[in-house]
C-alpha positions as CSV (number, residue, x, y, z in Angstrom):
1,E,-23.8,-55.2,-26.6
2,N,-22.4,-52.5,-23.9
3,D,-20.2,-53.0,-21.2
4,E,-20.6,-52.2,-17.7
5,N,-19.6,-48.5,-18.3
6,H,-22.4,-48.6,-21.1
7,K,-20.1,-48.4,-24.0
8,E,-20.2,-50.5,-27.1
9,A,-18.2,-53.4,-26.5
10,E,-19.9,-55.7,-29.1
11,A,-22.0,-55.5,-32.1
12,C,-24.5,-58.1,-33.0
13,D,-27.2,-58.5,-35.8
14,P,-29.6,-61.1,-34.5
15,P,-32.6,-61.7,-36.5
16,S,-35.7,-59.5,-36.4
17,P,-38.5,-60.6,-34.3
18,Y,-41.0,-60.9,-37.3
19,Q,-39.3,-61.6,-40.9
20,K,-40.9,-63.4,-44.0
21,P,-39.8,-66.8,-44.0
22,H,-40.1,-66.9,-40.3
23,P,-36.7,-68.6,-39.2
24,P,-37.4,-72.5,-38.0
25,V,-39.4,-73.1,-35.1
26,F,-39.7,-76.2,-33.0
27,L,-42.7,-76.8,-31.2
28,S,-43.0,-79.4,-28.6
29,G,-46.1,-81.8,-28.5
30,S,-46.4,-85.0,-26.5
31,G,-49.2,-86.5,-28.6
32,C,-52.1,-83.9,-29.0
33,P,-53.3,-83.7,-32.2
34,E,-54.4,-79.9,-31.8
35,T,-50.3,-78.6,-31.0
36,I,-49.2,-81.0,-34.2
37,E,-52.1,-79.3,-36.4
38,Y,-51.1,-75.7,-34.8
39,A,-47.7,-76.4,-35.8
40,A,-48.9,-77.2,-39.4
41,R,-51.2,-74.3,-39.5
42,Q,-48.2,-71.9,-38.6
43,D,-45.9,-73.8,-40.8
44,F,-43.7,-74.9,-37.4
45,N,-41.5,-77.7,-37.0
46,P,-43.2,-80.4,-34.4
47,V,-41.2,-82.1,-32.1
48,Y,-42.7,-85.6,-31.1
49,F,-42.1,-86.5,-27.1
50,C,-44.0,-89.9,-27.7
51,N,-43.6,-92.9,-28.6
52,A,-43.7,-93.8,-32.8
53,Q,-47.5,-95.4,-32.6
54,T,-48.5,-92.1,-31.2
55,A,-46.1,-89.5,-33.7
56,G,-46.6,-91.8,-36.8
57,P,-50.6,-90.6,-37.4
58,L,-49.5,-87.2,-36.1
59,S,-47.0,-86.8,-38.5
60,T,-49.7,-87.9,-41.5
61,R,-51.9,-84.8,-40.0
62,Y,-49.0,-82.8,-40.1
63,Q,-49.1,-83.1,-44.0
64,D,-52.6,-82.8,-44.2
65,T,-52.7,-79.9,-41.9
66,A,-50.2,-78.3,-43.9
67,R,-51.4,-79.4,-47.7
68,K,-54.5,-77.4,-46.4
69,H,-52.2,-74.3,-46.4
70,G,-50.6,-74.9,-49.3
71,R,-47.3,-76.3,-48.2
72,N,-47.0,-80.3,-49.5
73,Y,-44.5,-82.1,-47.1
74,Q,-43.6,-85.6,-47.0
75,L,-44.0,-87.9,-44.2
76,G,-41.3,-86.8,-41.6
77,E,-40.8,-83.7,-43.3
78,K,-39.7,-80.3,-41.3
79,Q,-40.8,-83.2,-37.8
80,A,-38.4,-83.9,-35.4
81,V,-38.4,-86.7,-32.9
82,V,-37.1,-86.9,-29.3
83,R,-35.5,-90.1,-27.2
84,W,-33.5,-90.4,-24.6
85,V,-31.1,-92.8,-26.1
86,Y,-28.9,-95.3,-23.8
87,I,-26.0,-97.4,-25.4
88,D,-23.8,-100.0,-23.3
89,K,-22.2,-103.2,-23.9
90,T,-25.5,-105.5,-23.6
91,D,-28.8,-104.4,-23.1
92,E,-28.9,-105.4,-19.2
93,S,-26.1,-103.5,-18.2
94,A,-27.9,-100.1,-20.6
95,E,-30.8,-100.9,-17.9
96,K,-28.7,-101.5,-15.0
97,F,-26.7,-97.8,-16.1
98,I,-30.4,-96.4,-16.4
99,R,-31.6,-97.3,-12.4
100,E,-27.6,-96.7,-11.8
101,Y,-27.5,-92.6,-12.9
102,E,-30.7,-91.7,-13.9
103,T,-33.1,-93.2,-11.5
104,D,-33.1,-89.5,-9.3
105,I,-33.9,-87.5,-12.4
106,W,-37.0,-89.7,-13.9
107,T,-38.1,-89.5,-10.3
108,N,-37.9,-86.2,-8.7
109,L,-38.0,-84.0,-12.2
110,Y,-40.5,-86.2,-15.1
111,G,-42.3,-88.1,-12.2
112,A,-43.4,-84.6,-11.1
113,M,-44.7,-83.7,-14.6
114,G,-47.0,-86.3,-14.8
115,R,-47.8,-89.5,-16.7
116,R,-44.1,-89.9,-18.5
117,A,-42.8,-91.0,-15.1
118,A,-46.2,-92.3,-12.8
119,G,-46.1,-94.9,-10.7
120,A,-43.7,-96.8,-8.1
121,D,-40.9,-97.7,-10.7
122,P,-40.8,-94.9,-12.7
123,V,-37.7,-95.7,-15.0
124,G,-40.0,-98.9,-15.4
125,S,-42.4,-97.2,-17.1
126,S,-40.3,-94.5,-18.7
127,L,-38.9,-97.8,-20.3
128,A,-42.1,-99.4,-21.4
129,S,-43.4,-95.5,-22.9
130,G,-41.5,-95.9,-26.6
131,L,-39.6,-92.9,-25.4
132,I,-36.5,-94.3,-25.1
133,A,-34.1,-96.6,-27.1
134,Y,-31.8,-98.3,-24.6
135,G,-29.2,-101.5,-25.2
136,S,-26.6,-102.7,-26.7
137,L,-25.8,-100.8,-29.9
138,E,-27.6,-103.3,-32.5
139,T,-30.1,-103.2,-30.0
140,V,-30.9,-99.5,-29.8
141,R,-30.0,-98.8,-33.8
142,K,-32.9,-101.5,-34.7
143,Q,-35.0,-99.9,-32.2
144,L,-34.4,-96.4,-33.9
145,I,-35.0,-97.9,-37.4
146,D,-38.1,-100.0,-36.7
147,Q,-39.6,-96.4,-35.2
148,W,-38.3,-94.4,-38.1
149,K,-40.1,-96.9,-40.2
150,I,-43.3,-95.4,-39.0
151,L,-42.1,-91.7,-38.8
152,P,-38.9,-90.9,-41.2
153,A,-38.6,-87.7,-38.9
154,D,-36.0,-85.0,-40.2
155,H,-34.4,-84.5,-36.7
156,L,-33.4,-87.1,-33.8
157,V,-33.3,-84.9,-30.8
158,T,-31.5,-87.1,-27.6
159,I,-31.2,-86.3,-24.7
160,F,-28.8,-86.7,-22.3
161,H,-28.3,-86.1,-18.3
162,Y,-24.7,-84.5,-18.2
163,A,-25.3,-84.2,-14.3
164,Q,-26.2,-87.6,-13.9
165,A,-24.5,-89.8,-16.2
166,P,-20.2,-89.7,-16.6
167,L,-18.8,-88.0,-19.5
168,D,-16.9,-90.7,-21.3
169,W,-20.4,-92.4,-21.7
170,V,-22.3,-89.2,-22.9
171,L,-19.7,-89.1,-25.2
172,S,-19.2,-92.5,-26.5
173,N,-23.2,-92.6,-26.6
174,M,-23.3,-89.4,-28.6
175,D,-20.2,-90.7,-31.1
176,A,-22.6,-94.3,-31.7
177,I,-25.4,-92.3,-32.6
178,T,-24.0,-90.1,-35.4
179,T,-21.4,-92.8,-36.7
180,H,-24.0,-95.9,-36.5
181,I,-27.2,-94.8,-35.9
182,K,-28.0,-92.2,-38.2
183,P,-26.8,-92.9,-41.3
184,A,-29.5,-95.9,-41.3
185,L,-31.6,-93.3,-40.2
186,D,-31.0,-90.9,-42.8
187,E,-31.4,-94.0,-45.3
188,I,-34.6,-94.5,-44.1
189,I,-35.6,-91.1,-44.9
190,H,-34.2,-91.3,-48.3
191,Q,-36.0,-94.5,-49.1
192,S,-39.0,-92.8,-47.6
193,R,-39.0,-90.0,-50.2
194,R,-38.0,-91.8,-52.8
195,A,-41.0,-94.3,-52.3
196,E,-43.4,-91.1,-51.6
197,A,-42.2,-89.2,-55.2
198,A,-42.5,-92.2,-57.3
């Protein structure tokens, strides 16, 4: 990299634009089978922006398409599920938090994108979509475990709106996910992989 005087200030070695095998590529989709099949053909990692009932069959489709191209992946392997996570003391206080801090972004950002936050109550619509895990720690843990039993994805992608939510709340949610939820999801993944291998 060069400084403002065009003198070398720092050297870096980024990966080449094309290499074999290519670096991991994550391709997001919201339920379109063609996107998932494309990801499988290209050996990309699909990122599901959809509920578990939609993502589960898509994961099987990913496996089947990858297999046709010489790659054998287990259910959920090389795949990611996106969730907005809101953990609070109670289920009710978590929903109150969402409505207090998140209504603006669900209305003016996601609502403008279409179906994810449609209607007079974009937060309520989003809560019903299956994309949000919210409630007490135990409630959220159970919600995600139930979803991972359908699709034991290698990756959980969490979305937090730092500009809307208080920093200490975001950090405590991140800590709760890594300490109390991710180990339970990892166990579901291991159980699923052992069952497929048997």
